[in-house]
MOPAC internal coordinates of N, CA, C and O (Angstrom, degrees):
PM7 1SCF
backbone

  N    0.0000 0     0.00 0     0.00 0    0    0    0
  C    1.4454 1     0.00 0     0.00 0    1    0    0
  C    1.5191 1   110.56 1     0.00 0    2    1    0
  O    1.2310 1   121.40 1   -26.78 1    3    2    1
  N    1.3068 1   114.93 1   153.22 1    3    2    1
  C    1.4636 1   117.77 1  -179.97 1    5    3    2
  C    1.5245 1   110.44 1   -92.90 1    6    5    3
  O    1.2310 1   121.02 1   -35.93 1    7    6    5
  N    1.2689 1   115.65 1   144.07 1    7    6    5
  C    1.4475 1   122.66 1  -179.77 1    9    7    6
  C    1.5385 1   107.84 1   -95.65 1   10    9    7
  O    1.2310 1   119.15 1   -54.65 1   11   10    9
  N    1.3553 1   119.22 1   125.35 1   11   10    9
  C    1.4695 1   120.12 1  -177.96 1   13   11   10
  C    1.5230 1   112.84 1   -62.14 1   14   13   11
  O    1.2310 1   119.81 1   155.20 1   15   14   13
  N    1.3093 1   117.97 1   -24.80 1   15   14   13
  C    1.4646 1   119.62 1  -179.13 1   17   15   14
  C    1.5179 1   111.53 1   -75.26 1   18   17   15
  O    1.2310 1   119.74 1   151.75 1   19   18   17
  N    1.3270 1   118.09 1   -28.25 1   19   18   17
  C    1.4598 1   120.45 1  -177.26 1   21   19   18
  C    1.5202 1   113.29 1   -97.71 1   22   21   19
  O    1.2310 1   120.17 1   170.35 1   23   22   21
  N    1.3551 1   117.27 1    -9.65 1   23   22   21
  C    1.4565 1   119.76 1   179.17 1   25   23   22
  C    1.5176 1   109.71 1   -68.12 1   26   25   23
  O    1.2310 1   121.17 1   -35.16 1   27   26   25
  N    1.3117 1   115.36 1   144.84 1   27   26   25
  C    1.4687 1   119.07 1   177.40 1   29   27   26
  C    1.5157 1   109.38 1   -76.97 1   30   29   27
  O    1.2310 1   121.39 1   -46.22 1   31   30   29
  N    1.3062 1   114.94 1   133.78 1   31   30   29
  C    1.4562 1   120.97 1   178.55 1   33   31   30
  C    1.5224 1   107.94 1   -95.82 1   34   33   31
  O    1.2310 1   120.23 1   -29.12 1   35   34   33
  N    1.3283 1   117.16 1   150.88 1   35   34   33
  C    1.4657 1   118.00 1   177.51 1   37   35   34
  C    1.5198 1   109.88 1   -63.64 1   38   37   35
  O    1.2310 1   120.85 1   -37.08 1   39   38   37
  N    1.3183 1   115.98 1   142.92 1   39   38   37
  C    1.4542 1   120.78 1  -179.31 1   41   39   38
  C    1.5276 1   109.42 1   -73.69 1   42   41   39
  O    1.2310 1   121.17 1   -34.51 1   43   42   41
  N    1.3034 1   115.37 1   145.49 1   43   42   41
  C    1.4671 1   120.49 1   178.97 1   45   43   42
  C    1.5201 1   109.80 1   -70.70 1   46   45   43
  O    1.2310 1   121.10 1   -38.14 1   47   46   45
  N    1.3115 1   115.50 1   141.86 1   47   46   45
  C    1.4675 1   119.12 1   177.36 1   49   47   46
  C    1.5107 1   109.10 1   -89.08 1   50   49   47
  O    1.2310 1   120.89 1   -31.41 1   51   50   49
  N    1.2982 1   115.90 1   148.59 1   51   50   49
  C    1.4574 1   120.85 1  -179.43 1   53   51   50
  C    1.5184 1   109.55 1   -87.16 1   54   53   51
  O    1.2310 1   121.34 1   -37.43 1   55   54   53
  N    1.3169 1   115.05 1   142.57 1   55   54   53
  C    1.4607 1   119.98 1   175.63 1   57   55   54
  C    1.5203 1   108.57 1   -79.06 1   58   57   55
  O    1.2310 1   120.13 1   -29.81 1   59   58   57
  N    1.3399 1   117.36 1   150.19 1   59   58   57
  C    1.4601 1   119.21 1   177.90 1   61   59   58
  C    1.5289 1   110.66 1   -64.61 1   62   61   59
  O    1.2310 1   120.86 1   -30.67 1   63   62   61
  N    1.2983 1   115.95 1   149.33 1   63   62   61
  C    1.4644 1   120.99 1  -179.45 1   65   63   62
  C    1.5280 1   109.92 1   -67.56 1   66   65   63
  O    1.2310 1   120.57 1   -23.47 1   67   66   65
  N    1.3309 1   116.52 1   156.53 1   67   66   65
  C    1.4655 1   121.71 1   178.49 1   69   67   66
  C    1.5264 1   109.73 1   -63.65 1   70   69   67
  O    1.2310 1   121.17 1   -28.00 1   71   70   69
  N    1.3296 1   115.37 1   152.00 1   71   70   69
  C    1.4619 1   119.90 1   179.75 1   73   71   70
  C    1.5230 1   110.15 1   -67.19 1   74   73   71
  O    1.2310 1   121.32 1   -35.47 1   75   74   73
  N    1.3042 1   115.07 1   144.53 1   75   74   73
  C    1.4588 1   120.09 1   178.03 1   77   75   74
  C    1.5206 1   108.57 1   -75.58 1   78   77   75
  O    1.2310 1   120.37 1   -16.31 1   79   78   77
  N    1.3394 1   116.90 1   163.69 1   79   78   77
  C    1.4618 1   121.30 1  -178.31 1   81   79   78
  C    1.5287 1   112.30 1   -61.04 1   82   81   79
  O    1.2310 1   119.60 1   148.55 1   83   82   81
  N    1.3232 1   118.36 1   -31.45 1   83   82   81
  C    1.4509 1   121.57 1  -177.97 1   85   83   82
  C    1.5152 1   113.13 1   -75.36 1   86   85   83
  O    1.2310 1   119.82 1   161.38 1   87   86   85
  N    1.3231 1   117.94 1   -18.62 1   87   86   85
  C    1.4546 1   120.85 1  -178.47 1   89   87   86
  C    1.5212 1   110.54 1   -81.52 1   90   89   87
  O    1.2310 1   120.21 1   -35.50 1   91   90   89
  N    1.3387 1   117.21 1   144.50 1   91   90   89
  C    1.4705 1   118.77 1   179.02 1   93   91   90
  C    1.5167 1   111.02 1   -67.23 1   94   93   91
  O    1.2310 1   121.34 1   -38.63 1   95   94   93
  N    1.2958 1   115.05 1   141.37 1   95   94   93
  C    1.4553 1   120.57 1   178.16 1   97   95   94
  C    1.5219 1   107.73 1   -85.46 1   98   97   95
  O    1.2310 1   119.62 1     6.70 1   99   98   97
  N    1.3106 1   118.32 1  -173.30 1   99   98   97
  C    1.4572 1   121.13 1  -178.39 1  101   99   98
  C    1.5250 1   110.19 1   -57.65 1  102  101   99
  O    1.2310 1   121.07 1   -28.08 1  103  102  101
  N    1.3168 1   115.57 1   151.92 1  103  102  101
  C    1.4570 1   120.61 1  -175.61 1  105  103  102
  C    1.5170 1   112.64 1   -69.47 1  106  105  103
  O    1.2310 1   119.87 1   142.68 1  107  106  105
  N    1.3271 1   117.86 1   -37.32 1  107  106  105
  C    1.4533 1   121.03 1  -179.31 1  109  107  106
  C    1.5221 1   109.60 1   -95.70 1  110  109  107
  O    1.2310 1   119.91 1   -55.31 1  111  110  109
  N    1.3390 1   117.78 1   124.69 1  111  110  109
  C    1.4643 1   118.26 1   175.81 1  113  111  110
  C    1.5299 1   109.26 1   -72.41 1  114  113  111
  O    1.2310 1   120.92 1   -39.20 1  115  114  113
  N    1.2998 1   115.85 1   140.80 1  115  114  113
  C    1.4589 1   121.27 1  -179.99 1  117  115  114
  C    1.5244 1   107.84 1   -83.60 1  118  117  115
  O    1.2310 1   121.04 1   -55.30 1  119  118  117
  N    1.3365 1   115.62 1   124.70 1  119  118  117
  C    1.4558 1   119.65 1   178.73 1  121  119  118
  C    1.5264 1   109.06 1   -82.01 1  122  121  119
  O    1.2310 1   120.96 1   -51.52 1  123  122  121
  N    1.3194 1   115.77 1   128.48 1  123  122  121
  C    1.4515 1   120.03 1   178.78 1  125  123  122
  C    1.5183 1   108.84 1   -92.40 1  126  125  123
  O    1.2310 1   120.92 1   -34.55 1  127  126  125
  N    1.2963 1   115.84 1   145.45 1  127  126  125
  C    1.4557 1   120.46 1   178.80 1  129  127  126
  C    1.5206 1   108.63 1   -66.61 1  130  129  127
  O    1.2310 1   121.28 1   -50.79 1  131  130  129
  N    1.3081 1   115.16 1   129.21 1  131  130  129
  C    1.4524 1   120.04 1  -179.93 1  133  131  130
  C    1.5191 1   109.32 1   -78.37 1  134  133  131
  O    1.2310 1   120.49 1   -39.91 1  135  134  133
  N    1.2913 1   116.67 1   140.09 1  135  134  133
  C    1.4492 1   121.79 1  -179.94 1  137  135  134
  C    1.5277 1   110.47 1   -92.46 1  138  137  135
  O    1.2310 1   119.60 1   177.39 1  139  138  137
  N    1.3322 1   118.36 1    -2.61 1  139  138  137
  C    1.4538 1   121.45 1  -176.93 1  141  139  138
  C    1.5201 1   110.60 1  -112.16 1  142  141  139
  O    1.2310 1   121.08 1   -34.23 1  143  142  141
  N    1.3272 1   115.53 1   145.77 1  143  142  141
  C    1.4574 1   122.37 1  -179.24 1  145  143  142
  C    1.5213 1   108.64 1  -126.92 1  146  145  143
  O    1.2310 1   120.99 1   -36.60 1  147  146  145
  N    1.3299 1   115.72 1   143.40 1  147  146  145
  C    1.4590 1   120.94 1   176.27 1  149  147  146
  C    1.5246 1   108.05 1   -87.57 1  150  149  147
  O    1.2310 1   120.80 1   -51.03 1  151  150  149
  N    1.3405 1   116.07 1   128.97 1  151  150  149
  C    1.4642 1   120.71 1   179.74 1  153  151  150
  C    1.5255 1   110.19 1  -128.26 1  154  153  151
  O    1.2310 1   121.26 1   -20.85 1  155  154  153
  N    1.3493 1   115.19 1   159.15 1  155  154  153
  C    1.4550 1   122.76 1   178.24 1  157  155  154
  C    1.5213 1   107.95 1  -122.53 1  158  157  155
  O    1.2310 1   119.48 1   -49.02 1  159  158  157
  N    1.3454 1   118.60 1   130.98 1  159  158  157
  C    1.4655 1   121.36 1   179.03 1  161  159  158
  C    1.5340 1   111.74 1   -67.64 1  162  161  159
  O    1.2310 1   120.49 1   -48.08 1  163  162  161
  N    1.3352 1   116.67 1   131.92 1  163  162  161
  C    1.4615 1   121.75 1   174.82 1  165  163  162
  C    1.5240 1   111.27 1   -97.11 1  166  165  163
  O    1.2310 1   120.83 1   154.93 1  167  166  165
  N    1.3293 1   116.02 1   -25.07 1  167  166  165
  C    1.4601 1   123.02 1   177.29 1  169  167  166
  C    1.5189 1   106.88 1  -136.37 1  170  169  167
  O    1.2310 1   120.06 1   -17.78 1  171  170  169
  N    1.3143 1   117.49 1   162.22 1  171  170  169
  C    1.4612 1   120.64 1   177.04 1  173  171  170
  C    1.5258 1   108.86 1   -78.33 1  174  173  171
  O    1.2310 1   120.81 1   -45.02 1  175  174  173
  N    1.3273 1   116.07 1   134.98 1  175  174  173
  C    1.4627 1   121.49 1   179.28 1  177  175  174
  C    1.5231 1   108.49 1  -157.72 1  178  177  175
  O    1.2310 1   121.36 1   -15.37 1  179  178  177
  N    1.3287 1   115.01 1   164.63 1  179  178  177
  C    1.4584 1   120.62 1   178.78 1  181  179  178
  C    1.5259 1   108.50 1  -100.90 1  182  181  179
  O    1.2310 1   121.05 1   -52.45 1  183  182  181
  N    1.3246 1   115.60 1   127.55 1  183  182  181
  C    1.4562 1   121.38 1  -179.18 1  185  183  182
  C    1.5219 1   108.22 1  -132.90 1  186  185  183
  O    1.2310 1   120.46 1   -60.25 1  187  186  185
  N    1.3018 1   116.73 1   119.75 1  187  186  185
  C    1.4720 1   123.32 1   179.72 1  189  187  186
  C    1.5274 1   111.14 1    55.35 1  190  189  187
  O    1.2310 1   120.76 1  -137.54 1  191  190  189
  N    1.3364 1   116.16 1    42.46 1  191  190  189
  C    1.4524 1   120.81 1   176.54 1  193  191  190
  C    1.5192 1   114.24 1    77.00 1  194  193  191
  O    1.2310 1   119.83 1  -171.86 1  195  194  193
  N    1.3162 1   117.93 1     8.14 1  195  194  193
  C    1.4639 1   121.96 1  -178.53 1  197  195  194
  C    1.5278 1   108.49 1  -125.93 1  198  197  195
  O    1.2310 1   120.41 1   -44.09 1  199  198  197
  N    1.3234 1   116.82 1   135.91 1  199  198  197
  C    1.4559 1   120.62 1   179.68 1  201  199  198
  C    1.5261 1   109.04 1   -80.39 1  202  201  199
  O    1.2310 1   121.01 1   -54.34 1  203  202  201
  N    1.3133 1   115.67 1   125.66 1  203  202  201
  C    1.4623 1   122.21 1   175.70 1  205  203  202
  C    1.5221 1   106.47 1  -102.75 1  206  205  203
  O    1.2310 1   120.76 1   -60.00 1  207  206  205
  N    1.3154 1   116.14 1   120.00 1  207  206  205
  C    1.4586 1   121.65 1  -175.16 1  209  207  206
  C    1.5181 1   112.59 1   -90.43 1  210  209  207
  O    1.2310 1   121.22 1   -35.36 1  211  210  209
  N    1.3398 1   115.28 1   144.64 1  211  210  209
  C    1.4569 1   121.24 1   176.47 1  213  211  210
  C    1.5272 1   109.32 1   -57.81 1  214  213  211
  O    1.2310 1   120.62 1   -47.66 1  215  214  213
  N    1.3074 1   116.42 1   132.34 1  215  214  213
  C    1.4586 1   120.38 1  -179.75 1  217  215  214
  C    1.5182 1   113.27 1    76.48 1  218  217  215
  O    1.2310 1   120.26 1  -173.25 1  219  218  217
  N    1.3256 1   117.12 1     6.75 1  219  218  217
  C    1.4573 1   121.41 1  -178.89 1  221  219  218
  C    1.5190 1   111.95 1   -77.48 1  222  221  219
  O    1.2310 1   120.89 1     3.05 1  223  222  221
  N    1.3245 1   115.89 1  -176.95 1  223  222  221
  C    1.4657 1   119.86 1  -178.41 1  225  223  222
  C    1.5328 1   111.74 1   -68.15 1  226  225  223
  O    1.2310 1   121.09 1   -22.78 1  227  226  225
  N    1.3151 1   115.52 1   157.22 1  227  226  225
  C    1.4641 1   120.15 1   178.01 1  229  227  226
  C    1.5228 1   109.33 1   -75.78 1  230  229  227
  O    1.2310 1   121.44 1   -17.97 1  231  230  229
  N    1.3147 1   114.85 1   162.03 1  231  230  229
  C    1.4598 1   121.06 1   175.05 1  233  231  230
  C    1.5149 1   108.50 1  -152.24 1  234  233  231
  O    1.2310 1   120.33 1   -17.56 1  235  234  233
  N    1.3288 1   116.98 1   162.44 1  235  234  233
  C    1.4565 1   120.94 1  -177.65 1  237  235  234
  C    1.5213 1   110.67 1  -104.64 1  238  237  235
  O    1.2310 1   121.87 1   -38.55 1  239  238  237
  N    1.3237 1   114.02 1   141.45 1  239  238  237
  C    1.4620 1   121.82 1   178.16 1  241  239  238
  C    1.5215 1   107.99 1  -140.84 1  242  241  239
  O    1.2310 1   119.86 1   -18.23 1  243  242  241
  N    1.3396 1   117.88 1   161.77 1  243  242  241
  C    1.4642 1   120.09 1   175.70 1  245  243  242
  C    1.5333 1   110.63 1   -59.18 1  246  245  243
  O    1.2310 1   120.58 1   -30.08 1  247  246  245
  N    1.3218 1   116.49 1   149.92 1  247  246  245
  C    1.4632 1   122.62 1  -174.46 1  249  247  246
  C    1.5185 1   112.77 1   -55.41 1  250  249  247
  O    1.2310 1   119.50 1   136.14 1  251  250  249
  N    1.3053 1   118.56 1   -43.86 1  251  250  249
  C    1.4765 1   120.81 1  -178.95 1  253  251  250
  C    1.5202 1   111.54 1   -63.46 1  254  253  251
  O    1.2310 1   120.47 1   139.62 1  255  254  253
  N    1.3367 1   116.70 1   -40.38 1  255  254  253
  C    1.4640 1   120.63 1   179.28 1  257  255  254
  C    1.5252 1   109.72 1   -67.42 1  258  257  255
  O    1.2310 1   120.48 1   139.07 1  259  258  257
  N    1.3331 1   116.70 1   -40.93 1  259  258  257
  C    1.4668 1   121.10 1   178.53 1  261  259  258
  C    1.5269 1   109.94 1   -62.26 1  262  261  259
  O    1.2310 1   120.26 1   136.67 1  263  262  261
  N    1.3273 1   117.11 1   -43.33 1  263  262  261
  C    1.4666 1   120.58 1   179.38 1  265  263  262
  C    1.5358 1   111.14 1   -59.89 1  266  265  263
  O    1.2310 1   120.35 1   140.84 1  267  266  265
  N    1.3248 1   116.93 1   -39.16 1  267  266  265
  C    1.4618 1   120.92 1   179.73 1  269  267  266
  C    1.5301 1   111.02 1   -67.51 1  270  269  267
  O    1.2310 1   120.11 1   137.63 1  271  270  269
  N    1.3385 1   117.40 1   -42.37 1  271  270  269
  C    1.4650 1   120.64 1   179.21 1  273  271  270
  C    1.5292 1   111.21 1   -66.13 1  274  273  271
  O    1.2310 1   120.47 1   140.18 1  275  274  273
  N    1.3288 1   116.70 1   -39.82 1  275  274  273
  C    1.4636 1   121.22 1   179.63 1  277  275  274
  C    1.5278 1   110.06 1   -67.46 1  278  277  275
  O    1.2310 1   119.91 1   139.49 1  279  278  277
  N    1.3285 1   117.78 1   -40.51 1  279  278  277
  C    1.4635 1   121.86 1   179.59 1  281  279  278
  C    1.5294 1   111.22 1   -64.01 1  282  281  279
  O    1.2310 1   120.07 1   146.91 1  283  282  281
  N    1.3227 1   117.47 1   -33.09 1  283  282  281
  C    1.4662 1   121.22 1   179.58 1  285  283  282
  C    1.5285 1   112.27 1   -83.30 1  286  285  283
  O    1.2310 1   120.29 1   176.54 1  287  286  285
  N    1.3369 1   117.05 1    -3.46 1  287  286  285
  C    1.4630 1   120.99 1   177.83 1  289  287  286
  C    1.5172 1   113.86 1    78.84 1  290  289  287
  O    1.2310 1   120.26 1  -162.65 1  291  290  289
  N    1.3249 1   117.10 1    17.35 1  291  290  289
  C    1.4644 1   120.17 1  -179.06 1  293  291  290
  C    1.5214 1   112.76 1   -89.27 1  294  293  291
  O    1.2310 1   120.31 1   153.58 1  295  294  293
  N    1.3186 1   117.00 1   -26.42 1  295  294  293
  C    1.4614 1   121.02 1  -175.86 1  297  295  294
  C    1.5215 1   109.70 1  -143.14 1  298  297  295
  O    1.2310 1   121.35 1   -10.30 1  299  298  297
  N    1.3272 1   115.03 1   169.70 1  299  298  297
  C    1.4520 1   120.84 1   177.03 1  301  299  298
  C    1.5239 1   109.61 1  -135.19 1  302  301  299
  O    1.2310 1   120.86 1   -27.55 1  303  302  301
  N    1.3206 1   115.96 1   152.45 1  303  302  301
  C    1.4541 1   120.73 1   177.63 1  305  303  302
  C    1.5180 1   111.56 1   -90.81 1  306  305  303
  O    1.2310 1   120.28 1   170.32 1  307  306  305
  N    1.3436 1   117.06 1    -9.68 1  307  306  305
  C    1.4610 1   122.21 1   178.46 1  309  307  306
  C    1.5159 1   109.47 1  -101.70 1  310  309  307
  O    1.2310 1   120.80 1   -41.77 1  311  310  309
  N    1.3225 1   116.08 1   138.23 1  311  310  309
  C    1.4619 1   119.87 1   180.00 1  313  311  310
  C    1.5245 1   109.01 1   -65.69 1  314  313  311
  O    1.2310 1   119.95 1   -56.48 1  315  314  313
  N    1.3464 1   117.70 1   123.52 1  315  314  313
  C    1.4567 1   119.99 1  -179.77 1  317  315  314
  C    1.5278 1   110.98 1   -69.71 1  318  317  315
  O    1.2310 1   120.96 1   -28.77 1  319  318  317
  N    1.3125 1   115.77 1   151.23 1  319  318  317
  C    1.4705 1   120.73 1   178.23 1  321  319  318
  C    1.5301 1   109.29 1   -68.46 1  322  321  319
  O    1.2310 1   121.28 1   -33.28 1  323  322  321
  N    1.3156 1   115.15 1   146.72 1  323  322  321
  C    1.4675 1   120.56 1   179.19 1  325  323  322
  C    1.5280 1   109.10 1   -68.93 1  326  325  323
  O    1.2310 1   120.59 1   -36.74 1  327  326  325
  N    1.3237 1   116.48 1   143.26 1  327  326  325
  C    1.4620 1   121.49 1   179.74 1  329  327  326
  C    1.5258 1   109.41 1   -74.82 1  330  329  327
  O    1.2310 1   121.45 1   -37.41 1  331  330  329
  N    1.3176 1   114.83 1   142.59 1  331  330  329
  C    1.4657 1   120.81 1   176.55 1  333  331  330
  C    1.5133 1   109.68 1   -84.40 1  334  333  331
  O    1.2310 1   120.49 1   -43.76 1  335  334  333
  N    1.3222 1   116.67 1   136.24 1  335  334  333
  C    1.4624 1   120.83 1   175.69 1  337  335  334
  C    1.5209 1   107.79 1  -109.89 1  338  337  335
  O    1.2310 1   120.96 1   -59.30 1  339  338  337
  N    1.3388 1   115.78 1   120.70 1  339  338  337
  C    1.4740 1   120.34 1   179.77 1  341  339  338
  C    1.4976 1   111.31 1  -102.70 1  342  341  339
  O    1.2310 1   120.10 1   180.00 1  343  342  341

């Protein structure tokens, strides 16, 4: 009988070396997930020492900070509809 400890195991194959800088990389660029989200103020509040006014312009913040502002009802991640003037 053969002993599993003494049997020859297949040799591991080597992976190809990384591409050199001069060689073209993959054709499609890989999109990285953005950590920043664009938000719009729903109420006036102070953020990072700056007052953000209700109905003011949008700005980008890190996702976790945006989630906290949205949860508190201060901002929204969806662009608000424009107000009608009669």
